[in-house]
N, CA, C, O and the ligand as a Tripos MOL2 file, in Angstrom:
@<TRIPOS>MOLECULE
protein
  309   307    78     0     0
PROTEIN
NO_CHARGES

@<TRIPOS>ATOM
      1 N         -10.7960    8.0790    4.2550 N.3       1 MET1
      2 CA         -9.5040    7.4860    3.8510 C.3       1 MET1
      3 C          -9.5180    7.2160    2.3530 C.2       1 MET1
      4 O         -10.3910    6.5070    1.8510 O.2       1 MET1
      5 N          -8.5590    7.7770    1.6490 N.am      2 THR2
      6 CA         -8.5650    7.6570    0.1940 C.3       2 THR2
      7 C          -7.7150    6.4930   -0.3010 C.2       2 THR2
      8 O          -7.9440    5.9690   -1.3910 O.2       2 THR2
      9 N          -6.7390    6.0930    0.5000 N.am      3 HIS3
     10 CA         -5.8310    5.0260    0.0920 C.3       3 HIS3
     11 C          -5.6940    3.9920    1.2010 C.2       3 HIS3
     12 O          -5.8930    4.2880    2.3800 O.2       3 HIS3
     13 N          -5.3510    2.7730    0.7960 N.am      4 GLN4
     14 CA         -5.0680    1.7250    1.7650 C.3       4 GLN4
     15 C          -3.8590    0.9350    1.2920 C.2       4 GLN4
     16 O          -3.4460    1.0210    0.1350 O.2       4 GLN4
     17 N          -3.3100    0.1720    2.2100 N.am      5 LEU5
     18 CA         -2.1650   -0.6790    1.8780 C.3       5 LEU5
     19 C          -2.6530   -2.1090    1.7410 C.2       5 LEU5
     20 O          -3.5160   -2.5610    2.4930 O.2       5 LEU5
     21 N          -2.0840   -2.8190    0.7640 N.am      6 ARG6
     22 CA         -2.4770   -4.2120    0.5900 C.3       6 ARG6
     23 C          -1.2440   -5.0750    0.3460 C.2       6 ARG6
     24 O          -0.2770   -4.6510   -0.2860 O.2       6 ARG6
     25 N          -1.3090   -6.2840    0.8620 N.am      7 ALA7
     26 CA         -0.1550   -7.1710    0.8300 C.3       7 ALA7
     27 C          -0.0240   -7.8800   -0.5110 C.2       7 ALA7
     28 O          -1.0050   -8.2760   -1.1400 O.2       7 ALA7
     29 N           1.2550   -8.0240   -0.9260 N.am      8 GLU8
     30 CA          1.5810   -8.9270   -2.0200 C.3       8 GLU8
     31 C           2.3230  -10.0920   -1.3880 C.2       8 GLU8
     32 O           3.2670   -9.8910   -0.6240 O.2       8 GLU8
     33 N           1.8980  -11.3080   -1.7040 N.am      9 TYR9
     34 CA          2.5120  -12.4740   -1.0900 C.3       9 TYR9
     35 C           3.5590  -13.0850   -1.9990 C.2       9 TYR9
     36 O           3.4620  -13.0100   -3.2240 O.2       9 TYR9
     37 N           4.5580  -13.6880   -1.3830 N.am     10 GLY10
     38 CA          5.6200  -14.3350   -2.1360 C.3      10 GLY10
     39 C           5.2300  -15.7390   -2.5430 C.2      10 GLY10
     40 O           4.0580  -16.1080   -2.4660 O.2      10 GLY10
     41 N           6.2040  -16.5270   -2.9780 N.am     11 PRO11
     42 CA          5.9340  -17.8780   -3.4710 C.3      11 PRO11
     43 C           5.2700  -18.7750   -2.4240 C.2      11 PRO11
     44 O           4.5460  -19.7070   -2.7750 O.2      11 PRO11
     45 N           5.5120  -18.4990   -1.1510 N.am     12 ALA12
     46 CA          4.9450  -19.3310   -0.0920 C.3      12 ALA12
     47 C           3.4980  -18.9790    0.2120 C.2      12 ALA12
     48 O           2.8660  -19.6070    1.0610 O.2      12 ALA12
     49 N           2.9680  -17.9660   -0.4890 N.am     13 GLY13
     50 CA          1.6020  -17.5740   -0.2080 C.3      13 GLY13
     51 C           1.5040  -16.8160    1.0940 C.2      13 GLY13
     52 O           2.5120  -16.3630    1.6360 O.2      13 GLY13
     53 N           0.2920  -16.6780    1.5960 N.am     14 ARG14
     54 CA          0.1260  -15.8210    2.7620 C.3      14 ARG14
     55 C           0.7360  -16.4100    4.0230 C.2      14 ARG14
     56 O           0.9680  -15.6920    4.9960 O.2      14 ARG14
     57 N           1.0010  -17.7310    4.0110 N.am     15 SER15
     58 CA          1.6470  -18.3130    5.1830 C.3      15 SER15
     59 C           3.0690  -17.7930    5.3310 C.2      15 SER15
     60 O           3.6240  -17.8100    6.4300 O.2      15 SER15
     61 N           3.6710  -17.3260    4.2250 N.am     16 GLY16
     62 CA          5.0200  -16.7740    4.2640 C.3      16 GLY16
     63 C           5.0440  -15.3020    4.6290 C.2      16 GLY16
     64 O           6.1140  -14.6970    4.7060 O.2      16 GLY16
     65 N           3.8870  -14.7280    4.8520 N.am     17 GLY17
     66 CA          3.8200  -13.3130    5.1880 C.3      17 GLY17
     67 C           3.8690  -12.4460    3.9470 C.2      17 GLY17
     68 O           4.1150  -12.9290    2.8420 O.2      17 GLY17
     69 N           3.6370  -11.1770    4.1420 N.am     18 ALA18
     70 CA          3.6180  -10.2590    3.0140 C.3      18 ALA18
     71 C           5.0280  -10.0890    2.4520 C.2      18 ALA18
     72 O           5.9810   -9.8500    3.1940 O.2      18 ALA18
     73 N           5.1450  -10.2160    1.1330 N.am     19 LYS19
     74 CA          6.4300   -9.9830    0.4650 C.3      19 LYS19
     75 C           6.7050   -8.4870    0.4270 C.2      19 LYS19
     76 O           7.8080   -8.0400    0.7420 O.2      19 LYS19
     77 N           5.7060   -7.7280    0.0450 N.am     20 GLN20
     78 CA          5.7880   -6.2790    0.1530 C.3      20 GLN20
     79 C           4.3680   -5.7160    0.1480 C.2      20 GLN20
     80 O           3.3960   -6.4350   -0.0850 O.2      20 GLN20
     81 N           4.2750   -4.4150    0.4110 N.am     21 TRP21
     82 CA          2.9730   -3.7580    0.5150 C.3      21 TRP21
     83 C           2.8170   -2.7340   -0.5830 C.2      21 TRP21
     84 O           3.7230   -1.9540   -0.8790 O.2      21 TRP21
     85 N           1.6380   -2.7610   -1.1790 N.am     22 HIS22
     86 CA          1.3200   -1.8110   -2.2390 C.3      22 HIS22
     87 C           0.2520   -0.8400   -1.7500 C.2      22 HIS22
     88 O          -0.4750   -1.1150   -0.7950 O.2      22 HIS22
     89 N           0.1760    0.2940   -2.4230 N.am     23 VAL23
     90 CA         -0.8700    1.2680   -2.1250 C.3      23 VAL23
     91 C          -1.9840    1.1150   -3.1540 C.2      23 VAL23
     92 O          -1.7240    1.0520   -4.3560 O.2      23 VAL23
     93 N          -3.2200    1.0570   -2.6810 N.am     24 VAL24
     94 CA         -4.3720    1.0510   -3.5730 C.3      24 VAL24
     95 C          -5.2720    2.2320   -3.2240 C.2      24 VAL24
     96 O          -5.2270    2.7450   -2.1060 O.2      24 VAL24
     97 N          -6.0780    2.6560   -4.1730 N.am     25 ARG25
     98 CA         -7.0990    3.6490   -3.8700 C.3      25 ARG25
     99 C          -8.2950    2.9270   -3.2720 C.2      25 ARG25
    100 O          -8.6040    1.8000   -3.6590 O.2      25 ARG25
    101 N          -8.9620    3.5700   -2.3340 N.am     26 SER26
    102 CA        -10.1140    2.9380   -1.6900 C.3      26 SER26
    103 C         -11.2150    2.6230   -2.7030 C.2      26 SER26
    104 O         -12.0360    1.7330   -2.4820 O.2      26 SER26
    105 N         -11.2230    3.3520   -3.8040 N.am     27 ALA27
    106 CA        -12.2320    3.1260   -4.8320 C.3      27 ALA27
    107 C         -11.9620    1.8590   -5.6340 C.2      27 ALA27
    108 O         -12.8600    1.3400   -6.2970 O.2      27 ALA27
    109 N         -10.7310    1.3590   -5.5790 N.am     28 ASN28
    110 CA        -10.3800    0.1660   -6.3550 C.3      28 ASN28
    111 C          -9.3100   -0.6230   -5.6040 C.2      28 ASN28
    112 O          -8.1120   -0.4170   -5.8040 O.2      28 ASN28
    113 N          -9.7540   -1.5090   -4.7560 N.am     29 LEU29
    114 CA         -8.8630   -2.1860   -3.8240 C.3      29 LEU29
    115 C          -8.0550   -3.3140   -4.4510 C.2      29 LEU29
    116 O          -7.2160   -3.9090   -3.7750 O.2      29 LEU29
    117 N          -8.2830   -3.6200   -5.7060 N.am     30 VAL30
    118 CA         -7.5460   -4.7280   -6.3190 C.3      30 VAL30
    119 C          -6.5340   -4.2640   -7.3500 C.2      30 VAL30
    120 O          -5.9510   -5.0900   -8.0520 O.2      30 VAL30
    121 N          -6.3100   -2.9500   -7.4600 N.am     31 ALA31
    122 CA         -5.3190   -2.4300   -8.3960 C.3      31 ALA31
    123 C          -4.3580   -1.5130   -7.6510 C.2      31 ALA31
    124 O          -4.7540   -0.4480   -7.1790 O.2      31 ALA31
    125 N          -3.0940   -1.9250   -7.5450 N.am     32 ALA32
    126 CA         -2.0990   -1.0800   -6.8950 C.3      32 ALA32
    127 C          -1.7740    0.1110   -7.7730 C.2      32 ALA32
    128 O          -1.9730    0.0740   -8.9870 O.2      32 ALA32
    129 N          -1.2720    1.1700   -7.1520 N.am     33 LEU33
    130 CA         -0.9040    2.3660   -7.9170 C.3      33 LEU33
    131 C           0.1530    2.0480   -8.9630 C.2      33 LEU33
    132 O           0.1940    2.6800  -10.0180 O.2      33 LEU33
    133 N           1.0130    1.0660   -8.6740 N.am     34 CYS34
    134 CA          2.0860    0.7130   -9.6090 C.3      34 CYS34
    135 C           1.5700   -0.1450  -10.7610 C.2      34 CYS34
    136 O           2.3180   -0.4350  -11.6950 O.2      34 CYS34
    137 N           0.3050   -0.5530  -10.7070 N.am     35 GLY35
    138 CA         -0.2670   -1.3220  -11.8030 C.3      35 GLY35
    139 C          -0.4350   -2.8010  -11.4950 C.2      35 GLY35
    140 O          -1.0580   -3.5260  -12.2710 O.2      35 GLY35
    141 N           0.1080   -3.2580  -10.3800 N.am     36 ARG36
    142 CA          0.0060   -4.6690  -10.0350 C.3      36 ARG36
    143 C          -1.4110   -5.0200   -9.5790 C.2      36 ARG36
    144 O          -2.0630   -4.2380   -8.8870 O.2      36 ARG36
    145 N          -1.8660   -6.1830   -9.9690 N.am     37 ASP37
    146 CA         -3.1540   -6.6770   -9.4820 C.3      37 ASP37
    147 C          -2.9740   -7.2210   -8.0680 C.2      37 ASP37
    148 O          -2.0090   -7.9320   -7.7860 O.2      37 ASP37
    149 N          -3.8920   -6.8880   -7.2010 N.am     38 ILE38
    150 CA         -3.8490   -7.3420   -5.8150 C.3      38 ILE38
    151 C          -4.9380   -8.3830   -5.6050 C.2      38 ILE38
    152 O          -6.0630   -8.2110   -6.0750 O.2      38 ILE38
    153 N          -4.6090   -9.4610   -4.9000 N.am     39 GLU39
    154 CA         -5.6150  -10.4820   -4.6190 C.3      39 GLU39
    155 C          -6.7470   -9.8590   -3.8120 C.2      39 GLU39
    156 O          -6.5070   -9.0970   -2.8760 O.2      39 GLU39
    157 N          -7.9930  -10.1910   -4.1860 N.am     40 PRO40
    158 CA         -9.1350   -9.5650   -3.5080 C.3      40 PRO40
    159 C          -9.1440   -9.8100   -2.0020 C.2      40 PRO40
    160 O          -9.6570   -8.9920   -1.2390 O.2      40 PRO40
    161 N          -8.5800  -10.9320   -1.5790 N.am     41 ASP41
    162 CA         -8.6200  -11.2470   -0.1470 C.3      41 ASP41
    163 C          -7.2770  -10.9950    0.5350 C.2      41 ASP41
    164 O          -7.0530  -11.4690    1.6490 O.2      41 ASP41
    165 N          -6.3850  -10.2590   -0.1180 N.am     42 ALA42
    166 CA         -5.0950   -9.9450    0.5020 C.3      42 ALA42
    167 C          -5.3040   -9.0650    1.7330 C.2      42 ALA42
    168 O          -6.2880   -8.3330    1.8420 O.2      42 ALA42
    169 N          -4.3530   -9.1620    2.6510 N.am     43 GLU43
    170 CA         -4.4640   -8.3790    3.8810 C.3      43 GLU43
    171 C          -4.4440   -6.8870    3.5700 C.2      43 GLU43
    172 O          -3.7540   -6.4460    2.6500 O.2      43 GLU43
    173 N          -5.1990   -6.1190    4.3370 N.am     44 THR44
    174 CA         -5.3190   -4.6810    4.1270 C.3      44 THR44
    175 C          -4.9090   -3.9390    5.3940 C.2      44 THR44
    176 O          -5.2280   -4.3600    6.5060 O.2      44 THR44
    177 N          -4.2060   -2.8420    5.2130 N.am     45 LYS45
    178 CA         -3.8530   -1.9880    6.3460 C.3      45 LYS45
    179 C          -4.2100   -0.5490    6.0100 C.2      45 LYS45
    180 O          -4.2880   -0.1850    4.8370 O.2      45 LYS45
    181 N          -4.4270    0.2710    7.0320 N.am     46 PRO46
    182 CA         -4.6860    1.6970    6.7570 C.3      46 PRO46
    183 C          -3.4410    2.3680    6.1810 C.2      46 PRO46
    184 O          -2.3140    2.0160    6.5320 O.2      46 PRO46
    185 N          -3.6540    3.3230    5.3060 N.am     47 ALA47
    186 CA         -2.5390    3.9910    4.6270 C.3      47 ALA47
    187 C          -1.6100    4.6900    5.6110 C.2      47 ALA47
    188 O          -0.4480    4.9430    5.2940 O.2      47 ALA47
    189 N          -2.1100    5.0000    6.7910 N.am     48 GLU48
    190 CA         -1.2810    5.6770    7.7970 C.3      48 GLU48
    191 C          -0.0870    4.8230    8.2130 C.2      48 GLU48
    192 O           0.8820    5.3410    8.7680 O.2      48 GLU48
    193 N          -0.1520    3.5120    7.9480 N.am     49 GLU49
    194 CA          0.9590    2.6560    8.3530 C.3      49 GLU49
    195 C           2.1020    2.6510    7.3400 C.2      49 GLU49
    196 O           3.1390    2.0260    7.5600 O.2      49 GLU49
    197 N           1.8970    3.3580    6.2250 N.am     50 TRP50
    198 CA          2.9760    3.4970    5.2530 C.3      50 TRP50
    199 C           4.1520    4.2120    5.9220 C.2      50 TRP50
    200 O           3.9690    5.2390    6.5770 O.2      50 TRP50
    201 N           5.3350    3.6740    5.7570 N.am     51 GLY51
    202 CA          6.5050    4.3400    6.3250 C.3      51 GLY51
    203 C           6.7820    3.9780    7.7700 C.2      51 GLY51
    204 O           7.6480    4.5830    8.4010 O.2      51 GLY51
    205 N           6.0610    3.0000    8.3080 N.am     52 THR52
    206 CA          6.2800    2.5980    9.6940 C.3      52 THR52
    207 C           7.0990    1.3180    9.7780 C.2      52 THR52
    208 O           7.0360    0.6060   10.7800 O.2      52 THR52
    209 N           7.8650    1.0220    8.7360 N.am     53 GLY53
    210 CA          8.7230   -0.1480    8.7780 C.3      53 GLY53
    211 C           8.2290   -1.2930    7.9130 C.2      53 GLY53
    212 O           8.8930   -2.3250    7.8150 O.2      53 GLY53
    213 N           7.0760   -1.1270    7.2850 N.am     54 LEU54
    214 CA          6.5990   -2.1530    6.3700 C.3      54 LEU54
    215 C           7.5090   -2.1910    5.1450 C.2      54 LEU54
    216 O           8.0620   -1.1690    4.7390 O.2      54 LEU54
    217 N           7.6570   -3.3610    4.5710 N.am     55 ARG55
    218 CA          8.4100   -3.4700    3.3260 C.3      55 ARG55
    219 C           7.4960   -3.0020    2.2030 C.2      55 ARG55
    220 O           6.5600   -3.6980    1.8080 O.2      55 ARG55
    221 N           7.7860   -1.8250    1.7050 N.am     56 ALA56
    222 CA          6.8420   -1.1840    0.8070 C.3      56 ALA56
    223 C           7.3330   -1.2030   -0.6340 C.2      56 ALA56
    224 O           8.5360   -1.2140   -0.8970 O.2      56 ALA56
    225 N           6.3860   -1.2060   -1.5540 N.am     57 CYS57
    226 CA          6.6850   -1.1140   -2.9780 C.3      57 CYS57
    227 C           7.1660    0.3010   -3.2790 C.2      57 CYS57
    228 O           6.4510    1.2720   -3.0340 O.2      57 CYS57
    229 N           8.3850    0.4120   -3.8120 N.am     58 GLN58
    230 CA          8.9790    1.7280   -4.0730 C.3      58 GLN58
    231 C           8.1360    2.5480   -5.0500 C.2      58 GLN58
    232 O           7.9470    3.7530   -4.8830 O.2      58 GLN58
    233 N           7.6450    1.8630   -6.0590 N.am     59 GLN59
    234 CA          6.8990    2.5760   -7.0940 C.3      59 GLN59
    235 C           5.5830    3.1130   -6.5370 C.2      59 GLN59
    236 O           5.1990    4.2510   -6.8070 O.2      59 GLN59
    237 N           4.9000    2.2800   -5.7570 N.am     60 CYS60
    238 CA          3.6780    2.7490   -5.0980 C.3      60 CYS60
    239 C           3.9930    3.9250   -4.1820 C.2      60 CYS60
    240 O           3.2150    4.8740   -4.0910 O.2      60 CYS60
    241 N           5.1380    3.8590   -3.5050 N.am     61 GLY61
    242 CA          5.5030    4.9240   -2.5790 C.3      61 GLY61
    243 C           5.6130    6.2650   -3.2590 C.2      61 GLY61
    244 O           5.0810    7.2640   -2.7750 O.2      61 GLY61
    245 N           6.3070    6.2880   -4.3900 N.am     62 SER62
    246 CA          6.4900    7.5810   -5.0440 C.3      62 SER62
    247 C           5.1740    8.0800   -5.6390 C.2      62 SER62
    248 O           4.9020    9.2800   -5.6350 O.2      62 SER62
    249 N           4.3600    7.1540   -6.1480 N.am     63 LEU63
    250 CA          3.0690    7.5660   -6.7040 C.3      63 LEU63
    251 C           2.1320    8.0540   -5.5940 C.2      63 LEU63
    252 O           1.3760    9.0090   -5.7680 O.2      63 LEU63
    253 N           2.2060    7.3750   -4.4650 N.am     64 TYR64
    254 CA          1.3700    7.7580   -3.3300 C.3      64 TYR64
    255 C           1.7370    9.1590   -2.8390 C.2      64 TYR64
    256 O           0.8580    9.9780   -2.5700 O.2      64 TYR64
    257 N           3.0360    9.4290   -2.7230 N.am     65 MET65
    258 CA          3.4880   10.7530   -2.3000 C.3      65 MET65
    259 C           2.9830   11.8300   -3.2560 C.2      65 MET65
    260 O           2.6620   12.9500   -2.8580 O.2      65 MET65
    261 N           2.9250   11.4510   -4.5220 N.am     66 HIS66
    262 CA          2.4660   12.4050   -5.5220 C.3      66 HIS66
    263 C           0.9630   12.6780   -5.3680 C.2      66 HIS66
    264 O           0.5130   13.8150   -5.5110 O.2      66 HIS66
    265 N           0.2010   11.6280   -5.0770 N.am     67 GLU67
    266 CA         -1.2520   11.7960   -4.9550 C.3      67 GLU67
    267 C          -1.6400   12.4300   -3.6320 C.2      67 GLU67
    268 O          -2.6310   13.1540   -3.5430 O.2      67 GLU67
    269 N          -0.8450   12.1490   -2.6030 N.am     68 VAL68
    270 CA         -1.1590   12.6500   -1.2640 C.3      68 VAL68
    271 C           0.0580   13.4350   -0.7750 C.2      68 VAL68
    272 O           0.8920   12.8990   -0.0440 O.2      68 VAL68
    273 N           0.1620   14.7160   -1.1810 N.am     69 PRO69
    274 CA          1.3720   15.4760   -0.8720 C.3      69 PRO69
    275 C           1.6020   15.6570    0.6170 C.2      69 PRO69
    276 O           2.7410   15.8070    1.0570 O.2      69 PRO69
    277 N           0.5330   15.6460    1.3920 N.am     70 HIS70
    278 CA          0.6790   15.8730    2.8200 C.3      70 HIS70
    279 C           0.3790   14.5900    3.5830 C.2      70 HIS70
    280 O          -0.7590   14.1230    3.6270 O.2      70 HIS70
    281 N           1.3970   14.0500    4.1650 N.am     71 MET71
    282 CA          1.2050   12.8350    4.9300 C.3      71 MET71
    283 C           0.4800   13.1520    6.2290 C.2      71 MET71
    284 O           0.5690   14.2700    6.7380 O.2      71 MET71
    285 N          -0.2450   12.1620    6.7710 N.am     72 PRO72
    286 CA         -0.8770   12.3750    8.0780 C.3      72 PRO72
    287 C           0.1870   12.7470    9.1110 C.2      72 PRO72
    288 O           1.2430   12.1170    9.1830 O.2      72 PRO72
    289 N          -0.0930   13.7450    9.8840 N.am     73 GLY73
    290 CA          0.8430   14.1680   10.9080 C.3      73 GLY73
    291 C           1.8900   15.1310   10.3980 C.2      73 GLY73
    292 O           2.7780   15.5350   11.1490 O.2      73 GLY73
    293 N           1.8030   15.5030    9.1470 N.am     74 ASP74
    294 CA          2.7560   16.4690    8.6010 C.3      74 ASP74
    295 C           2.5440   17.8300    9.2740 C.2      74 ASP74
    296 O           1.4680   18.4120    9.1370 O.2      74 ASP74
    297 N           3.5260   18.3410    9.9820 N.am     75 PRO75
    298 CA          3.3480   19.5960   10.7290 C.3      75 PRO75
    299 C           3.2320   20.8000    9.8190 C.2      75 PRO75
    300 O           2.8300   21.8740   10.2680 O.2      75 PRO75
    301 N           3.5780   20.6460    8.5440 N.am     76 HIS76
    302 CA          3.5410   21.7790    7.6280 C.3      76 HIS76
    303 C           2.2280   21.8760    6.8830 C.2      76 HIS76
    304 O           2.0570   22.7390    6.0220 O.2      76 HIS76
    305 N           1.3070   20.9990    7.2080 N.am     77 ARG77
    306 CA          0.0340   21.0010    6.5020 C.3      77 ARG77
    307 C          -0.7010   22.3160    6.7530 C.2      77 ARG77
    308 O          -1.8030   22.5150    6.2410 O.2      77 ARG77
    309 ZN          3.1950   -1.3000   -5.8930 Zn       78 ZN78
@<TRIPOS>BOND
     1     1     2 1
     2     2     3 1
     3     3     4 2
     4     3     5 am
     5     5     6 1
     6     6     7 1
     7     7     8 2
     8     7     9 am
     9     9    10 1
    10    10    11 1
    11    11    12 2
    12    11    13 am
    13    13    14 1
    14    14    15 1
    15    15    16 2
    16    15    17 am
    17    17    18 1
    18    18    19 1
    19    19    20 2
    20    19    21 am
    21    21    22 1
    22    22    23 1
    23    23    24 2
    24    23    25 am
    25    25    26 1
    26    26    27 1
    27    27    28 2
    28    27    29 am
    29    29    30 1
    30    30    31 1
    31    31    32 2
    32    31    33 am
    33    33    34 1
    34    34    35 1
    35    35    36 2
    36    35    37 am
    37    37    38 1
    38    38    39 1
    39    39    40 2
    40    39    41 am
    41    41    42 1
    42    42    43 1
    43    43    44 2
    44    43    45 am
    45    45    46 1
    46    46    47 1
    47    47    48 2
    48    47    49 am
    49    49    50 1
    50    50    51 1
    51    51    52 2
    52    51    53 am
    53    53    54 1
    54    54    55 1
    55    55    56 2
    56    55    57 am
    57    57    58 1
    58    58    59 1
    59    59    60 2
    60    59    61 am
    61    61    62 1
    62    62    63 1
    63    63    64 2
    64    63    65 am
    65    65    66 1
    66    66    67 1
    67    67    68 2
    68    67    69 am
    69    69    70 1
    70    70    71 1
    71    71    72 2
    72    71    73 am
    73    73    74 1
    74    74    75 1
    75    75    76 2
    76    75    77 am
    77    77    78 1
    78    78    79 1
    79    79    80 2
    80    79    81 am
    81    81    82 1
    82    82    83 1
    83    83    84 2
    84    83    85 am
    85    85    86 1
    86    86    87 1
    87    87    88 2
    88    87    89 am
    89    89    90 1
    90    90    91 1
    91    91    92 2
    92    91    93 am
    93    93    94 1
    94    94    95 1
    95    95    96 2
    96    95    97 am
    97    97    98 1
    98    98    99 1
    99    99   100 2
   100    99   101 am
   101   101   102 1
   102   102   103 1
   103   103   104 2
   104   103   105 am
   105   105   106 1
   106   106   107 1
   107   107   108 2
   108   107   109 am
   109   109   110 1
   110   110   111 1
   111   111   112 2
   112   111   113 am
   113   113   114 1
   114   114   115 1
   115   115   116 2
   116   115   117 am
   117   117   118 1
   118   118   119 1
   119   119   120 2
   120   119   121 am
   121   121   122 1
   122   122   123 1
   123   123   124 2
   124   123   125 am
   125   125   126 1
   126   126   127 1
   127   127   128 2
   128   127   129 am
   129   129   130 1
   130   130   131 1
   131   131   132 2
   132   131   133 am
   133   133   134 1
   134   134   135 1
   135   135   136 2
   136   135   137 am
   137   137   138 1
   138   138   139 1
   139   139   140 2
   140   139   141 am
   141   141   142 1
   142   142   143 1
   143   143   144 2
   144   143   145 am
   145   145   146 1
   146   146   147 1
   147   147   148 2
   148   147   149 am
   149   149   150 1
   150   150   151 1
   151   151   152 2
   152   151   153 am
   153   153   154 1
   154   154   155 1
   155   155   156 2
   156   155   157 am
   157   157   158 1
   158   158   159 1
   159   159   160 2
   160   159   161 am
   161   161   162 1
   162   162   163 1
   163   163   164 2
   164   163   165 am
   165   165   166 1
   166   166   167 1
   167   167   168 2
   168   167   169 am
   169   169   170 1
   170   170   171 1
   171   171   172 2
   172   171   173 am
   173   173   174 1
   174   174   175 1
   175   175   176 2
   176   175   177 am
   177   177   178 1
   178   178   179 1
   179   179   180 2
   180   179   181 am
   181   181   182 1
   182   182   183 1
   183   183   184 2
   184   183   185 am
   185   185   186 1
   186   186   187 1
   187   187   188 2
   188   187   189 am
   189   189   190 1
   190   190   191 1
   191   191   192 2
   192   191   193 am
   193   193   194 1
   194   194   195 1
   195   195   196 2
   196   195   197 am
   197   197   198 1
   198   198   199 1
   199   199   200 2
   200   199   201 am
   201   201   202 1
   202   202   203 1
   203   203   204 2
   204   203   205 am
   205   205   206 1
   206   206   207 1
   207   207   208 2
   208   207   209 am
   209   209   210 1
   210   210   211 1
   211   211   212 2
   212   211   213 am
   213   213   214 1
   214   214   215 1
   215   215   216 2
   216   215   217 am
   217   217   218 1
   218   218   219 1
   219   219   220 2
   220   219   221 am
   221   221   222 1
   222   222   223 1
   223   223   224 2
   224   223   225 am
   225   225   226 1
   226   226   227 1
   227   227   228 2
   228   227   229 am
   229   229   230 1
   230   230   231 1
   231   231   232 2
   232   231   233 am
   233   233   234 1
   234   234   235 1
   235   235   236 2
   236   235   237 am
   237   237   238 1
   238   238   239 1
   239   239   240 2
   240   239   241 am
   241   241   242 1
   242   242   243 1
   243   243   244 2
   244   243   245 am
   245   245   246 1
   246   246   247 1
   247   247   248 2
   248   247   249 am
   249   249   250 1
   250   250   251 1
   251   251   252 2
   252   251   253 am
   253   253   254 1
   254   254   255 1
   255   255   256 2
   256   255   257 am
   257   257   258 1
   258   258   259 1
   259   259   260 2
   260   259   261 am
   261   261   262 1
   262   262   263 1
   263   263   264 2
   264   263   265 am
   265   265   266 1
   266   266   267 1
   267   267   268 2
   268   267   269 am
   269   269   270 1
   270   270   271 1
   271   271   272 2
   272   271   273 am
   273   273   274 1
   274   274   275 1
   275   275   276 2
   276   275   277 am
   277   277   278 1
   278   278   279 1
   279   279   280 2
   280   279   281 am
   281   281   282 1
   282   282   283 1
   283   283   284 2
   284   283   285 am
   285   285   286 1
   286   286   287 1
   287   287   288 2
   288   287   289 am
   289   289   290 1
   290   290   291 1
   291   291   292 2
   292   291   293 am
   293   293   294 1
   294   294   295 1
   295   295   296 2
   296   295   297 am
   297   297   298 1
   298   298   299 1
   299   299   300 2
   300   299   301 am
   301   301   302 1
   302   302   303 1
   303   303   304 2
   304   303   305 am
   305   305   306 1
   306   306   307 1
   307   307   308 2
@<TRIPOS>SUBSTRUCTURE
     1 MET1         2 RESIDUE 1 A MET
     2 THR2         6 RESIDUE 1 A THR
     3 HIS3        10 RESIDUE 1 A HIS
     4 GLN4        14 RESIDUE 1 A GLN
     5 LEU5        18 RESIDUE 1 A LEU
     6 ARG6        22 RESIDUE 1 A ARG
     7 ALA7        26 RESIDUE 1 A ALA
     8 GLU8        30 RESIDUE 1 A GLU
     9 TYR9        34 RESIDUE 1 A TYR
    10 GLY10       38 RESIDUE 1 A GLY
    11 PRO11       42 RESIDUE 1 A PRO
    12 ALA12       46 RESIDUE 1 A ALA
    13 GLY13       50 RESIDUE 1 A GLY
    14 ARG14       54 RESIDUE 1 A ARG
    15 SER15       58 RESIDUE 1 A SER
    16 GLY16       62 RESIDUE 1 A GLY
    17 GLY17       66 RESIDUE 1 A GLY
    18 ALA18       70 RESIDUE 1 A ALA
    19 LYS19       74 RESIDUE 1 A LYS
    20 GLN20       78 RESIDUE 1 A GLN
    21 TRP21       82 RESIDUE 1 A TRP
    22 HIS22       86 RESIDUE 1 A HIS
    23 VAL23       90 RESIDUE 1 A VAL
    24 VAL24       94 RESIDUE 1 A VAL
    25 ARG25       98 RESIDUE 1 A ARG
    26 SER26      102 RESIDUE 1 A SER
    27 ALA27      106 RESIDUE 1 A ALA
    28 ASN28      110 RESIDUE 1 A ASN
    29 LEU29      114 RESIDUE 1 A LEU
    30 VAL30      118 RESIDUE 1 A VAL
    31 ALA31      122 RESIDUE 1 A ALA
    32 ALA32      126 RESIDUE 1 A ALA
    33 LEU33      130 RESIDUE 1 A LEU
    34 CYS34      134 RESIDUE 1 A CYS
    35 GLY35      138 RESIDUE 1 A GLY
    36 ARG36      142 RESIDUE 1 A ARG
    37 ASP37      146 RESIDUE 1 A ASP
    38 ILE38      150 RESIDUE 1 A ILE
    39 GLU39      154 RESIDUE 1 A GLU
    40 PRO40      158 RESIDUE 1 A PRO
    41 ASP41      162 RESIDUE 1 A ASP
    42 ALA42      166 RESIDUE 1 A ALA
    43 GLU43      170 RESIDUE 1 A GLU
    44 THR44      174 RESIDUE 1 A THR
    45 LYS45      178 RESIDUE 1 A LYS
    46 PRO46      182 RESIDUE 1 A PRO
    47 ALA47      186 RESIDUE 1 A ALA
    48 GLU48      190 RESIDUE 1 A GLU
    49 GLU49      194 RESIDUE 1 A GLU
    50 TRP50      198 RESIDUE 1 A TRP
    51 GLY51      202 RESIDUE 1 A GLY
    52 THR52      206 RESIDUE 1 A THR
    53 GLY53      210 RESIDUE 1 A GLY
    54 LEU54      214 RESIDUE 1 A LEU
    55 ARG55      218 RESIDUE 1 A ARG
    56 ALA56      222 RESIDUE 1 A ALA
    57 CYS57      226 RESIDUE 1 A CYS
    58 GLN58      230 RESIDUE 1 A GLN
    59 GLN59      234 RESIDUE 1 A GLN
    60 CYS60      238 RESIDUE 1 A CYS
    61 GLY61      242 RESIDUE 1 A GLY
    62 SER62      246 RESIDUE 1 A SER
    63 LEU63      250 RESIDUE 1 A LEU
    64 TYR64      254 RESIDUE 1 A TYR
    65 MET65      258 RESIDUE 1 A MET
    66 HIS66      262 RESIDUE 1 A HIS
    67 GLU67      266 RESIDUE 1 A GLU
    68 VAL68      270 RESIDUE 1 A VAL
    69 PRO69      274 RESIDUE 1 A PRO
    70 HIS70      278 RESIDUE 1 A HIS
    71 MET71      282 RESIDUE 1 A MET
    72 PRO72      286 RESIDUE 1 A PRO
    73 GLY73      290 RESIDUE 1 A GLY
    74 ASP74      294 RESIDUE 1 A ASP
    75 PRO75      298 RESIDUE 1 A PRO
    76 HIS76      302 RESIDUE 1 A HIS
    77 ARG77      306 RESIDUE 1 A ARG
    78 ZN78       309 GROUP 0 **** ****
């Protein structure tokens, strides 16, 4: 797995749930693709959950698509 999803929390902190989800590279779990710093202990999800209804960071999304042209389950792979 080359990428993972990590939560950004809102003003209420983690008790308020994830404000949105960013994509990070597995090699650097505290830096989102969009440049945002991610808390080291923020919740992590597998990248396969991108696009399954999570509130996702738009900028990370477009960068992620660029880095990983073929999504898991893409029938055209
Ligand atoms: Zn982002």
